[in-house]
C-alpha positions in Angstrom: -80.3 76.4 46.7 -77.7 79.2 47.2 -74.1 78.1 47.5 -71.7 79.9 49.9 -69.0 79.5 47.2 -70.9 82.1 45.1 -71.3 84.5 48.0 -69.1 87.5 47.3 -69.0 90.9 49.0 -67.4 93.7 47.1 -65.6 96.5 48.7 -67.8 99.6 48.7 -66.8 102.7 46.7 -65.8 106.0 48.3 -67.9 107.6 45.7 -71.1 105.9 47.0 -70.5 106.8 50.7 -70.3 110.5 51.2 -70.7 113.2 53.9 -72.9 116.2 53.2 -69.7 118.0 52.3 -69.3 115.7 49.3 -66.1 114.1 50.7 -65.9 110.4 51.3 -65.9 109.3 54.9 -63.2 106.7 55.5 -64.7 105.8 58.8 -68.1 105.2 57.2 -66.5 103.0 54.6 -64.6 101.0 57.1 -67.8 100.5 59.2 -69.8 99.4 56.2 -67.0 97.0 55.1 -66.8 95.4 58.6 -70.6 95.0 58.7 -70.7 93.3 55.3 -67.9 91.0 56.2 -69.6 90.2 59.5 -72.7 89.2 57.5 -70.7 86.9 55.3 -69.0 85.4 58.4 -72.4 84.8 60.0 -73.7 83.1 56.9 -70.7 80.8 56.8 -71.2 79.9 60.5 -74.8 79.0 59.7 -73.6 76.2 57.3 -74.3 73.6 60.0 -77.8 74.6 59.0 -78.9 75.2 55.5 -79.1 78.6 53.8 -82.3 78.5 51.8 -82.3 81.9 50.2 -80.9 85.4 50.4 -82.8 88.5 49.5 -81.0 91.9 49.2 -82.5 95.4 48.7 -81.1 98.9 48.8 -82.2 102.5 48.5 -80.5 105.8 48.1 -83.6 107.9 48.0 -83.5 110.5 50.9 -86.5 110.5 53.3 -86.9 113.2 56.0 -89.4 113.6 58.8 -90.3 115.5 61.9 -93.2 113.1 62.7 -93.8 111.8 66.2 -95.2 108.6 64.6 -93.2 106.1 62.6 -92.5 107.0 58.9 -90.9 104.3 56.6 -87.4 105.1 55.3 -87.9 103.5 51.9 -85.6 100.6 52.9 -87.5 97.3 52.6 -87.3 93.7 51.4 -89.8 90.8 51.1 -89.2 87.1 51.7 -91.4 84.0 51.5 -89.7 81.3 53.6 -89.5 77.9 52.0 -90.0 76.2 55.4 -92.1 77.3 58.4 -89.4 76.4 60.9 -86.7 78.6 59.2 -85.1 81.5 60.9 -85.0 84.8 59.0 -81.8 86.8 59.7 -82.3 90.5 58.9 -79.1 92.6 58.5 -79.7 96.4 58.2 -77.0 98.9 57.3 -78.5 102.4 57.0 -77.4 106.0 56.8 -79.7 108.0 59.1 -79.0 111.2 61.0 -80.5 114.2 62.8 -79.3 117.4 64.4 -77.5 117.2 67.7 -80.5 118.4 69.7 -83.0 115.8 68.4 -83.9 112.5 70.0 -85.2 109.9 67.6 -86.1 106.2 67.3 -85.4 103.8 64.5 -87.4 100.6 64.1 -87.5 97.4 62.1 -91.0 96.5 61.1 -92.4 93.2 59.8 -95.6 93.8 57.8 -96.1 97.1 59.5 -95.6 95.9 63.1 -92.5 96.9 65.0 -90.3 94.0 66.0 -87.1 95.8 67.0 -86.4 99.4 68.1 -83.3 101.5 68.7 -83.6 104.8 70.6 -80.9 107.4 70.1 -80.3 110.4 72.4 -79.1 113.4 70.4 -76.8 111.2 68.4 -75.6 112.5 65.0 -73.7 109.4 63.8 -74.4 109.0 60.0 -74.4 105.2 59.9 -76.2 102.5 61.9 -76.2 98.7 61.6 -78.0 95.9 63.4 -78.8 92.2 62.9 -82.2 90.7 64.0 -83.5 87.2 63.7 -86.8 85.4 64.2 -88.8 82.5 63.0 -92.0 84.1 61.6 -93.6 80.9 60.3 -95.5 80.5 57.0 -96.3 83.4 54.6 -94.7 86.3 52.8 -93.0 88.8 55.1 -91.9 92.4 54.3 -89.3 93.9 56.6 -88.7 97.6 56.5 -87.1 100.3 58.6 -89.0 103.3 60.0 -88.1 106.4 62.0 -89.7 109.0 64.3 -88.7 112.1 66.1 -89.1 111.7 69.9 -88.1 115.3 70.8 -86.1 118.2 69.5 -86.3 120.7 66.7 -84.5 119.0 63.8 -85.7 116.6 61.2 -84.4 113.1 60.8 -83.1 112.0 57.4 -82.4 108.6 56.0 -80.1 108.2 53.0 -79.2 111.9 53.2 -77.2 113.0 50.1 -78.3 109.9 48.3 -76.2 107.6 50.5 -76.9 103.9 49.9 -78.6 101.9 52.7 -79.0 98.1 52.5 -81.2 95.3 54.0 -80.4 91.6 53.6 -82.8 88.8 54.5 -81.3 85.3 54.9 -83.5 82.3 55.4 -81.7 79.5 57.4 -83.4 76.2 58.0 -82.5 73.7 60.8 
């Protein structure tokens, strides 16, 4: 069983978070640092329950699309809950962007079915985060992000310039 004493979050490196120009983005680094610390805080608050396991995954492989149907971004992780009544907390921190004239949607999928969606209206922010939780029951579950272009002329790119995106799955039992 994981111990919170062993839970550490390292400060990300400016070299790993870059704009297309090749210069580090201080705002992106601050946002990532805050999101990671919020995850640690959330896990600590959950100690009235029991953390059963934590699964982390990351990718820096760029994926681009102009598709009007969901295309996976390459960011995914799989968990097999130890208890059927456990809650799975999904934390996603992903670099994803499009041009300023493109509307796009970003989704969290469990085993290929969409469980959470974010729609962005011509938004060209390079970094997005969210936390989602559910009690999926028994079995093995794969959570992944996917994106699609709703309208506009530009493509959507995840992990552009090999930026690192992460997903963390935390199983918490009552």
